[in-house]
Structure formats: C-alpha cells, structure tokens
N, C-alpha and C positions, 0 to 999 in steps of 0.2 A: 776474126773478131770471138774472143772469148764465150765459152760456153756458159748460159746462164744456171745458176742451180740456185735452191732454195738455202740458207743456212739456220740452222737451228741450235740451239745449246740444251743440253740434257746435264741433269743432276741427278747423283746417285747417292741416296744416304743409307745405310745398315741401320736398321730400327731397332732391330733382336737377333739375336743367336739361337741357333738349334741345339748348341753347345753349353752346359753350364758353365757359369765363370769366364765365356768367353770376352776377349777386350775387341769391341766391335771396332771394324774399320771405318778411316776417316772420308769422310765424304769426298767425291768426288765430281768434278764438272769436265765434261767433255763438248766440243762444237765442233758438228757434223755439215755436213754438205749432201742434199738429195737432189734428185732432178725432178722429185714429185713433191706435192703440196701433202705433206705428211697428215696436217688437219684435216684435210677433204679425206684420203684413206681409211683416218678411223672413222670417220662419220660414216662411210659406205660402208665399212666391216661392220659397225653396229648394226647399220640399216638391214645387213644381211642375214642378222640373227642367228651368227654363227654359234655362239653362246649364249647361256642366259644372262650371265651379268655384265654391263658395260665394260667394267675393268677389266674384265678378260679378251673383251674385244679391242679395247686400247692396249693392253699387254701384246697380243696377238701382231696387232698392226704394226705398232713400233719395232718389236722385234724383227719381223718380216721385212720393213721397211729400210732397218738399219743393216740388214743381212745382205739383203738382196744388192743393196746400193754397194757394198764390198764387192759383191761377185762381179757386178757391172762393171766395176771399176779396175778391175784386177782380172782380168781374161785370161791373162797365161800364165797365170797359177797351175799347175798341173791337177792340182785335188780338183779346182772349180771349174778345170774342162771337163773333167768327167761325170760332175753332179750336174752342169747345164740343161742337156736335154730332159732330166727328171726335174729340174726346176723349171724349165719352162712350160712344162707339162703339167705341172702341180698350178703354178699361177693362172694358166689358162682354166682349170678345173675349178679354182677360187673365184675368178672372175665371172665364171657360167653359175656360180652358186645361186639359187635363187629363196634359200631359208628352209629347203625340206629335204 
C-alpha cells in the first residue's frame, strides 16, 4: 500500500528587488508532497503566538514544513544525519511552546 501524502502547489513571484534596476525573476510554481496538513500547521503556529504578525507565522510554518519534509525523505544525506538530533530537539521544544 502506497504511503498517503498531501499535495500542494506553491507559487513564488518576485515583486521587487533590493537592487536598483534589477530584472525581476520569473514566477516559479512547484508541487510538493507533505505528510502533514500544512494549513492546519499554519493555524497551530498562529495560535501559539510565536510572532506578532500572522504573515510571519505563515512564513515560518511553511518554510519549516518544507524543510522538515526534505529532511525526513532524505535521511541518508550525511549533512542531514548530523543535523537530525538538533532538529528533533527544536521540533519538540516548538511543539511544547505555549506562547510565553
């Protein structure tokens, strides 16, 4: 039986550049899979009040979920192996955080 995952589509568009007269990069679209319901994770992060702005909570949750899925699905990469214990501790601490 195949493992069930959630599929998402993410679009990224560069709206401006910090460099004067820069040519903006074209929009990119990527489809990703994740074992978690990312929209629920975003709401959980917002509820924890880690950030004053909901936009920062969304940015953090989305980046974290994309990063963690790459870690989980590529456990044999040497760089990731050395990082996993620290990441596991970070995730436990973040999940236990109550907003203070």
